[in-house]
N, C-alpha and C positions, 0 to 999 in steps of 0.2 A: 494342727498345721494351719497356718493363716493363709487365706486366699488372697492373692495380690489384687490390687485395684486395676482399673482398665489400663492406665498408663504403664504400670509395672508389668501387667500381663502382656501388653504389646511388646515391651522391651524383652521380656522373657522369650516370647515367640520369635522375635528377630534374632536373639542370641542362638536359639535352637536352629533357626534356619541357616545361620552363618556356619554352624558346625557340620552341615551336610557337605561332605567332600565328594568330588567327582560326580556331581549331579549333572554336569553337561554330558557325561558319558553314560550314566545309568538310565537316562530317559530313553524309552523305547518309542520311536516315532514311526514304526512300521504300521501300515494300515491293514496288512494281510492277516488272515486268521489261520485256523487249524487246517482248513481244506487246502490252502496253498502249500503248507508244509507236507501234507500227505501226498499231494500230487507230485511235488518235487522229489519225494522219496520213492515214488512209484507204487504206493500202497493203494491208490485209486486208479482204476482203468478209465478209458475214454468213455465207454458207455455209461458207467456210473456217474462220471463227471457231467455228462450231458443231461442226465435226469435231474441231478442236483441243481444244475444251472437253470433248467426249465422251472423247477419248483421255486427257486429264489426269484426269478423274474415274475412269476405269478403272485408271489407274496409281496414283493416290494417293486411294483412297476414305476418307471420314471414318469412323473406327471408331464403332460404336454405343456410347453411354454411357448407363448407367442413370440414371433420374431422380434429380436431386440433391435430397436433403431440405433444407428451409430450416433455416438455423442458428438456434439458440436466441437469443432476445433477451437482451442483457446490459446491464450498467450502465456508462455512460460515465464513465471516471475522469479524474483530473487529467492523467495522462501518456498517455492513450489517443489513438491516431492512426488515423483511418479511411482507407479507400481512397478515391480520387477517381474522377472520371469523365473520359472522353475525348470532347470535343465538336468541333463544326465551327461556325465563325463564319458566321452568316447575314447579318448587317448590323446596322443601328441603326434604331430607331423610337422615337417619344416615347410616354410615358405621362403621366398627369396626377394630381396629388394630389386627394383627394376633398374636402377642406375648403377649400383655397385656390385650386384650379384651376391651380396652378403646373405648368409643363411640366417633365417629367423625361425626359432622354434616356437610353435603355437600349440595351444590346446583346443581341441574340437569339442564343443558343447552342443548336444542335441536338445532342442526345446519342443517336445512333441505335445500336441493337443492342449496347449495352455489355455485355460479358461478361468474366469472369475467365479469362485465358488461362494464366497460369503463376504459381505461388507458390514462391518461393525462400526457404528458411529461412536464418537468420543465419549458421549454421556453414558451409553450402555457399557462400553468397554471399561470406563473408569469405575462404574458402579459394581460390575460383576467380576472383575479380574484384579488380582494383585499386581500383575504386570501392567495392566491398564492404568493403575494408580500412579505408575512412574512414567508411562510413555504417552498417555492420551493427551496430556496438556504439558507443553514444554515452552522453551524460550522462543520457538518459532511458530507458536500457535497450536491449535488443536489438530490432531491427526486421527484419521480413521485406520482401523486394522483391516486390511484387504487380504483375503486368503485366495491363493491361486493354486489350481490343481493341474497336474500334468500326467500324460500317458493314460489313455483310456484302458480300462480293465473290466473283465467280467465281474459283476457284483458277488458271484459265488466265492471268489477268492478273498473277499474282504471280511473283516470282523463284523458281526451283526450291528454293532453300534455305528460303524462307518457306513453300512448299507442304509441305515435310517438317516444318517447325516446327509448323504448325497441325495436321497429321495426328498428330504425336506426342502433342499435348495433347488431341486429340479434340474440338476446337471448330471451328465453321465458319471459313473464311478471312475475315480482316478486312483492311480497307484501311488503318486507322490503329491504332497501339498506343502505349501510354504506361505508364510504371512509377511506382509510388508507394511511399513508406515507410509501413509499416503495423505497428502494435504487435501483440504476440502475442495480445491479447484481442480483436482486431478482424479477424483473418484469415478470409477467406471461401474456400470450396472452389473448385477449378478447374472451370470451366464454369458457375458461378453467374451468372445474369443480373441486371444492375443497372437500377434504375428512375430516372427523372428526379427522383422524390420522395426520392432519397437525401439531398438538401438540404432544409432547411426554409425557408419564406418568411420573410424578415426576418433570416436569419443572414448572416454575412459570409464571403466565400470569397476564395481566391487564384486568379488566372487567369494561366497561363503560355502563351506562344506565341512564334512568330517574327515579328519586326517586318516591315513592308512592305519589299520588296526594290526599292531604287532603282537598283541597278546602279552603274556607275562614275560618281562625281560629283566636282565640284571642291571646293576648300576652303570657298567661301562657302556652298554648299548643305549640305555634309557637316558642317561645324563651326560654321557661322554667322559666319564672318569678315566683316569690313567690306569688304575689298578695297582696291585702290589708287585714287587719284584718277581719275575718268573723263573728265577734260578734257585735251586735247592728248596723248592716249596712243593707241597702236595695239595692240589685242589684249592689253593688259596690265592693264586695270582690274578684272579678275576673278581675277588671280593672287594668290598668297599672299605674294609678296615674299621677303625674306631669311629663310632658315631657320636662321640662326645656326650655320653649320658651321665658322666660323673657329676656329683653334686645333687641335682634334683632326682637322679636315678630314674629318669623317664626319657622317652623319645619325644622330642619337640614336634608338634604338628608342622607339616611342610618339609620335614627332613627328606633330602633326596636319597631314596632307597629303592631297592628292586620292587617292581610292581607292574601293573597294567600300563602298557605304553600305546599311545595313539587313540584313535577314534574319538577325538574331541573336536568341538566346533572351532574352526579358524576362519579368519577372513583375510583375503589378499586384496589390497586396495590399489587402485590406479593402474589396472591392466587395460591395454589398448585393444579395441576391436579393429582388426585389420581386414576381415573378409566375412561376408554373410552369404549363405546359400538359402534363399527363400523357399525354393521348391522342397528341399529336404529338411528345412528348419534347423540348420546348423550354423553356429556362430564360431568364428575363428578368433581366439583371444591370444594376444602375444604374451608368452611366459607360461608359468606353471600355476596350477590351482590345487587346493587341498583335495585329498581323497584318492581312492583307487578308481579304476575304470568301472563304469556302470553305477557309480555312486551319485546321489542326488546333490545338486548344486543350486544355490540361490544367487541370482544375478540382479543387480540394481545399479542405478547411476552413482558415480563417484561424487562425493560431496566436498572433496578437497578444493581449496580456493583456486589453486593453479590448474586443476584438472577437471573442474566442474563443467558439465556440458553446457554449451551456449544456446543452441536453438534446436532442441530435439522435437520429434513428433509429439505434440501435446494435445490431449492427455496420452495418446498412443497413436500408433500407425493405424489409420482408419481403413485403408484399402487392403483387402485380403484377396488371395487367389481363389476364384470361383471354382468349386469342386464339380458342379453339375454342368458347366458350360462345355460343349463338345469341342469348340475351338480351343479353349484353354487346355482341355485334356490332350488334344493333339500336340499343342505346344509343349506340354510336359513330357510327352513321349519323345519328341525331338530333343528336348533339353536333357533327357535322361542319358542320351548317348554322349552329350557334350555339355556337362553341367557348368562348365566355365562360362558359357554364353549367357547363363542366367545369374551368375554370381555377381555380387557387388564387392568390388575391390577398393582398397585404399590406394590412393594415387602413387604411393611409394612402393607398393607390392607388385611384383611381376605377374602379369596375366599369362596364363598358359596358352591362350589363343593368340598371343602376340609374337612377333619375331624374336629370335634369341638375341642375347646380348652380343654386340659387336665390339671386339677389342681392337684398339689402335696400336700403332707402332710404339708409342710411349709405354703402353701396358706390357708389350713384349719385352722391352728393355728392362722395365722394372721387375718382371718375372724372372728374367735371366739373372739379374743381380741378386734377387732373393735366393734363387737356386744355388748360386755360387757361394753365398754366405752360409746356407745350410750345409753345403758340402764341407766348407772349412770348419764349421762347428763339429760336424760328425767326425772329421779327421782328428780334431783336438781331443774329443772324448775317447777315441781309441787309444 
């Protein structure tokens, strides 16, 4: 058997790589280890968990890091790309427009404890990573790979390799991480904390996440097929029928057949930020995003020409809420009872601490005409 040369070997490796199917779904991005599964199933009690946590903290203590000075505010350029945030989907709830009272369905995204974990320069990324060879240098210049962590967690729940990873970079253990392409003028230092006000109210963002996991599904649910006739059949009305394997006598790759449905990475582009709660670190995004509740989401600036942000906080929002200030804590307690006083609203969204909408006589006439038309339509349908 002849050994291929370097060029042929590279082409062979690329061909094998292209044959890997469903690799977006098969990659396991969970950072938790066996201890997390045992605690979740109830196999480990609280006392045992406490002893294990103390042992892990003695073995891999977090090294002390000097306070990180805030970066200097810069100017947002045409080719500038900021870092994004890692969030958790809470669910959906409506908001209402201030002028018309129109109902706007929004998704609530929680961005807890976001912090820069790792900054990888383009040279190192290009040299050590296959992905970096495609993304480190592009048409818009070199880009750093900046990893952001979210949601502090006890290191005992993490896999040992991730315990070493967070100890190496000197940041608290995180439950979720995500990486972003960042231009050289927007790089932030490792350990820097990010705020929910990293985005402006009214700007458009991209939200990426894994779709809902439906498991193994048939052709009708997975691909929306019509199915076979449901009369005078036995267990065949939901089958896909002929798959056209005549001739080559094989199933062509990519044929729409029953299989695993969902849990693949999808990105929804151009969603508008309509409200931000900085105290609870919650972002209200107009529309729906991929995934089920409590799933991880990646949020970054929209790069579409018509929806690109004009003047964002660059490189990020530099003022954060002081946690140790007594006056700030008292304000948080007051705002906890009335969070709307601390929220940042879009100008077209109704504020709940504002007066209700006042309808005029013209609106009453229009409503009466609409009710009359609905009554006429209902009478015709009967």
